[in-house]
N, C-alpha and C positions, 0 to 999 in steps of 0.2 A: 785280353777276354784269359788264356788260361789261369791266370792271377784268382778272378773273379768264380773258374771253375771251383777249381781248388776251396777258396772259401765256400759257395756250396754246398759241395761236399765237408768241410768241414763243420758247419752252419746244419747240413740234413745230422750228420752224427750226435751233435752233442742234442737234438729234437731227440732222434730215436734212440739214442740213451734216457732220456726226459720217460716219457713212452713209455718204454721197453720194463722203468724201474717201476714206476707207478702206476699202478694193478689199480683199471679201469680206463685210462685213458690210452686211447688206442688212435692208430696213425690215420685210422678211416677218420675220425674227429676232426684227423688238424689238414689231411687232405683238404675234405669238405671246407674247412676254414681260411685255404688256401686258395678253393678256388674261388669260393667270394670277391675273396681280395684280389686277386686277378683281374680281376675287372673293374679295379676301384680304386685302391691305392697303390696296389703294384702293377697296378695299367701299363707306369713307359719301365717294367723291369721286365727287361729280355726274356722270354716265354723257356730257353735255353737253362738259362740257369734255375727261374720255378721246380722243371721237372726234374734234372739234377740232384735239386734240393730233396726232393717231396722220396727218390726214389736211395740217398742215399738213405733218408731215417726209418725209411722202410726198411733196407737192410740192420742199417743198428740196430733197431727195435726187436730185430728176427735172435740178436746175441742177445741184448741184455733181458729182455722177455724171460728167457732161462732162468734170472739168479733170485726174481718172487716167486718162480712157478717152485725152485726147487727148495730153495729155503726158508720163504714162507708159504710155501702150499696156494699162492692166488695163481688158479692159470689163465690166459688168454688163450683163445683159441683153437690158439695154433699150438701150444705147450701141456696144453691138460694130461697128458699119458706120461712126456719130463716126470709129473710128480712123482708115478709108482713105484718104476728105479730110484729117481733119484731122491725119496725122501726116504726108501730102503738106508742106501748108502750116505745121507747125509745121516742118520741114528748110528749109524755103523763107524762117522767118523769124518765120513768122507764124499763129505758136499763139495768143496772142492774140487773133487779130482770130476765129482758127477759131470759140472756147468762145463770146467772147461774141455770136458766129453763133449759138449753141443756145439762149445764153440772150433773143437777143431775141426768135425766133423762141417763145420758151420761157412770156415774155410777152406778146404777140401773144393767145400762144394761153390766158390764162386771162381775159382782156377777152371775147376769144372764145367759152368756156365759160361766160362771165355772162349772154350774150346770147345764146347757144342752147342751155344747158340742158333750159329748160321743154320748148319746140316741141319738139324731139328726143325727152324722154323721152315726151311721146304722139304723133308717130305711128310712135316703138320700141314700142310696147305696142299700138298698132294692129299691126303689119306682121312684128313679131320672128319671127311661127311660117312664117311666107311665105321670108322671106331668110333661112330657118335651113335651109328645104328646096330649096334651093336656090346652098348655100352650096359646096358642094363644085363644079357645074359652072363660078360665079365665081373660085373662087379657079383649078380648071384653063385657064380663059379668062387671068387673070395671068398665069399660068408661061407660054404660049405667048405671050403678047406679050412678057412679061422675056428669052423666049429666043429667041424670032427674028425681032425688031425686030436683033438682033445682026448683026454685020457678019463675025464665027466663028463660022457658027454650032456645027460640030463643036464644036472645044471649049468652048464654052459651053452646050453639052448635056450633052457631059461633067463640066465643075464641078459643072452643075444635079443632075445623076443621082449621079454618086460622091459630095455632099457630106448626099443628101437619105438613102442604105443607111445613109452613116455615121448620121444624127441615129432616121435606124427605129431599127438597130441600139439606138443608145444609149438612149436607150425607151424600151425595151423591155425594159435591165436594169433586174435589181434592186440601185438604188442610190441613193443621195440627193444629189437637189442634180441632174440627171441635166449640166442647162443650166450648168452654172459649168463642170466640166472640157472641155464640147465646143462653147461658143461663146468663150470661153478661148483652150482650143486653134488653134481658127480664126480667129482675128480680134484675137488678143495673142500669145501668144507666139509666137505663126507669123510675127508682125510681127518681135516683138521677135528670133529668131534668127535673121530677113535681115537686121536694122537692125549686127549685132552681128559676119556672114559679111562686107557691105558697107560694116564699120567705118564706120556714118554718123556723120560729126559734128554736134551743132545746131549752128545757129549763135546768135547773139547775136538775140535779137525785139525785133522791133521794135510799139512801144507805138500803132498802128492802131484803129481803131474805124471796126467794118465796116458794112457796102456790097455790098448785092444787091438784088436783084428780091422782094420779099416779097407780090408778090398770087397768083404760080403757085404758088411752094408753100405760101398760106395756104391756095387755093382746093385745092389737093392734100388736104391735111391736113382740111383743114373736111369732105371726102366722103371718107374711108378712114378717119381716125378712127374713125365711130359705130359703122359697118364691124366691126370692128377688136374696137372700148368695148365691144360689147353679143355676142357672139357669142363660143363660149368654144372655147380653142386655139388663139387670135390675140391676138397684142398690136402690140408698140408697132414688133419686126421689120417685123412683115410689112403695119403699118401705112405704116409709112413704101417699105418696098416697090410696093404700089400707091399710094400715092400720088405717088413719082415715076415711076409707070404713067401717071397723069391727066395731071402736068403736069410736064412732062419740064425738069428745071435742073441748072445749072451744079453744080460743087463747092461752093461760096456759099451759091447754094440750096438744097442739100440736108443743109444742117450746116443752116442757117433752120427746112427741112423736118421735121429730126429732131428739134428742139427744142422745133419744137410741138407733133408729134405727140402726145411723151412724156408732154405738159402732156393734153393733149388725153386720150388714151388715158386717162391715170389718171386729171382729174378728169370723165371719161363713164359709169369704174366705179362710182360713188358715183349718178350717176345713173340705172345700168344697175340697182343694188340698190331705189333710190327708185320705177323704173319696171315693170320685171319680174322685182322681188324674185332675185340676181342679181348673184351672188360673180364682180368678170374677174381684180381686184387681190387681191397679199395681205392687202395694206390696207383694201380695201372688207371682205373676209372678218372683218378683224381688227373693225371697226367692225361688222359685221352680230353679232356673235358679242357684244359689248357694249350695243349698243342697239337690236337686232331689226328692225324692218320704219319705215322711214325716210319720216315724213311732209315733208309739198311742206314745213313752217315749217324741220325738221332740216337736210332737202335745202339748202333758202337762205340758214344758218345757217355748214355746210357751205360753198358754193362763194364767201358772203364769206372766210370764213378761207384757200381758195385763193389767193384776189384778192387779197386782202394778202399774204396769205405765199408770195407768187409777186415781185409787188413785192417785198418784204424782198429776197428769197432772188435777184434779179437783180441789185441793187446790192453784193448780198452776194460775189458770183457774181464781178460786177466786177476787182473788191479783188483778191480772191482770184488771181483768175486778172492780173492786173500783178501782184502776189506774185513769184508760180510762175516768169514769162516773165521777168523780171529776174536770177532765180538758175540757169536751165536750162543756156546757153552758160557756167555756172564749170562745170559738172558733168560728170565724163568719163561718159557717155549710153552706151560697150558695158560698162563698169562700174556701171553703173545698173539697165540692163537683165538683167545676171547677176543682181545682186543682184532684181528684179524675177521672175525667172524661177521664184529659190527660193521668193519670198514665195508668188510663186500654187500652186506644186506645193505645199506645203507648206495653205498652204487650202485647196487640193483632197484636203487627203487628209482632213484633218480636216472638209471636210465629206464628202462624198463616198467617201471612206474609198481604200485602196490599188487600189480596181477604177475608181472617179474617175482616178485616177494614169494606170493604161492608156489611159482612155482619154484624157485629155489628150495623153499622147506619139502617139496616133493622130492627132486632131484636129491637133494641130502639123503632123506630116507630111505632111496632107491639103491644113490651107493653107498649108504651105510649097510643094507641089507647084502645087496651086491658084495658088499669087501668081506664078511663073513661067509662067502662059499666057497668052497675047495677051486676056485674057476679062477684066468689069468681075470687083470682087472682090464683090459686091452679090451676084450668082448664089451664092456660098457660104452666102445664107438661105434655098437649096433644101433644108440642114439642117430646118428647121421646117417648108417648104410642104409639102413632100411625105410626111411624118407626116400631116401637117394633111388634105391632101386626100382619103390612102388613112381615116383616120377616117368623115370625113363621106360618100367613098365607101358604104364599109361600112354605111354609116347608110341607104342607097338599097336599101341590098339585103334 
C-alpha cells in the first residue's frame, strides 16, 4: 500500500513537471482525462492512488510552471505576475535566483499548509457564509488600497479600469479557456514584443542562491490564501495581489510570495473540498469526481502527498533551473521570442479558437500600452478583480 502510494506521488511529480514546463498544457486537462479513464480503463485502480497522483501533479505543476513563465515569458493563469519582476531579474542575469525564490516560497508553503489545514478547515466551515456575504466590500477595499497608494494615481486608475473592462468583455465572450489569451496577452506576449522591439539581450546567468525577507511575504500569503482558496471567482493572482497589499515587499519578496501563495491556494482547495464540499481548482474538481466527499483521513493522506511532492519538486526545480540558466545566454532571445509568440498563438487557437486569437491580439496591445505607462504592471490584474467585484456586487442586489 505504502509503495503504491509513493509510486503515485512520483508519477504525479513527473506529470506535473511535464505540464509545468510545456506552456498551454494545464493540469486541468490531465485531470479531466483521468476522470474519464477512472470509469473505464482505470476502473479497477484504487481511487486513493488516483487522487494522490492528481494532488502531487498539481503541486509539482505549481513549482515547475515558473520556469517557462520567467525564462520564456509564457505565463500560466497562476504565474502571470511572476513575469514582471522575474523578467527584470532575468535581464540582470539573475533568472536562476528568480525561479529559486518562487520554489523556496512553495517549499515553505507545503510545511505551513500541513500545520494550518485542519484549523483553517474548522474556521472556514463556521464563518464561510459570513465572509461570502461581505466579499464585495473586501475586494472593493483592496482595489482602492491598490490604486490610491500609488504616486501616479490617474494612470494607475486608467490601467486598472482598462484592463478590468477588457477582462469583463473577454469573460462574457462565448469562448473556451478565456483566461489563456487574456492573461497571455497582458502579461506574456506584450512583454515579448517589447523585448523584441528593444532588442533585449539576455546576459549570462549567475547561479546565486536566493536571499530575501521571508516573514513578511509568508504573513501576507497565510492571510490572503485562505480567503481566495475558499471563495469562488478568486485564484492565486488575486491572492498574490491581496497578500502584497497586506505585506509590502520588494521584487524578490514578491516572487517568494507568489510561490508560497500558489501552493497554499492549491493545497487549500483540497481543504475546501473537505470543509465545505466546494471545488476551487480543476485538480480539486477532478478529485471530487473520483472519490466524492473527503474524509479527514483522506485529506491527511493528500496533505502528506502534497508535502512529499513539494519537497521533491523543490529540488527538481533547482536542477532544471540551473540547466536553463546555463543555456539562456547562448540563445538569440529575439528569435526565441518570435518562436514563442507563434507557439502561444497556436496554443490559443487550439484551446480558444480564432476568437481567442483576436482576444490575444487585443490583450497584447493593451499590455504593451499599459507597460509604457509609469504604473506597476500588477494593476493589470484589474482584468480579474473588476469582473469578480461586479459578480459579488450583483449578488447583493
